[in-house]
C-alpha positions in Angstrom: -2.7 -7.1 -18.5 -2.8 -7.1 -14.7 -0.6 -5.0 -12.5 2.4 -6.2 -10.5 2.6 -5.4 -6.8 6.0 -5.0 -5.0 6.7 -4.3 -1.4 9.5 -2.3 0.0 11.4 -4.3 2.7 10.4 -2.0 5.5 6.8 -2.2 4.5 7.0 -6.0 4.5 8.6 -5.9 8.0 5.7 -3.8 9.3 3.2 -6.1 7.7 4.8 -9.2 9.2 4.6 -7.7 12.7 0.8 -7.5 12.7 -1.7 -10.0 14.1 -2.6 -12.7 11.5 -6.2 -11.6 11.0 -5.2 -8.0 10.2 -2.4 -9.2 8.0 -4.8 -11.4 6.0 -7.2 -8.5 5.5 -4.4 -6.2 4.3 -3.1 -8.9 1.9 -6.6 -9.4 0.4 -6.9 -5.6 -0.3 -3.5 -5.4 -1.8 -4.3 -8.3 -4.1 -7.2 -6.3 -5.5 -4.7 -3.6 -6.6 -3.6 -6.1 -9.3 -6.9 -5.7 -11.1 -7.4 -2.0 -11.1 -5.2 0.0 -8.7 -6.7 3.4 -9.5 -10.1 2.3 -8.2 -8.7 1.8 -4.7 -6.0 4.5 -4.5 -6.2 8.2 -3.7 -3.5 10.7 -4.5 -1.7 11.8 -1.3 -1.4 15.6 -1.4 2.0 16.9 -0.4 4.0 14.0 -1.8 4.3 12.0 -5.0 2.5 9.0 -3.5 -0.9 7.4 -3.6 -2.5 6.2 -0.4 -4.5 3.0 0.2 -6.8 2.9 3.2 -7.2 -0.5 4.9 -9.2 0.0 8.1 -6.9 1.8 10.6 -3.9 1.2 8.4 -2.5 3.1 5.5 0.0 2.3 2.7 1.8 4.9 0.7 2.4 3.7 -2.8 4.4 4.6 -5.9 2.7 3.9 -9.2 4.6 3.2 -12.4 2.0 3.5 -15.1 4.4 2.6 -17.9 5.4 -0.8 -16.5 2.1 -1.3 -14.6 3.9 -1.7 -11.2 2.5 -0.7 -7.9 5.2 -0.5 -5.2 4.2 -0.2 -1.5 6.8 2.1 0.0 5.5 2.7 3.5 3.0 0.8 5.5 1.8 1.5 9.1 -1.0 2.5 11.4 -2.8 5.7 10.4 -1.5 7.5 13.5 2.1 6.9 12.5 2.3 6.7 8.7 2.5 10.3 7.8 5.2 11.0 10.4 7.5 8.5 8.6 7.7 10.6 5.4 
């Protein structure tokens, strides 16, 4: 069974504000989470999130192992992402 990916509305808003080429690259990487999210994610120390690196951008993600849902909570440039917590 594949995993489901959900986006928090603010994360979607940040994604939509990016140039099309960067947005496409991010969407491709996020699609790979559906196959095996733990291969791509690292635990973010200091919070109950996992992080996904996509070039200069980061996503902080909640993982629901029971229901196989990956929810992208926060998405932004690496210089700003950790200030948003």
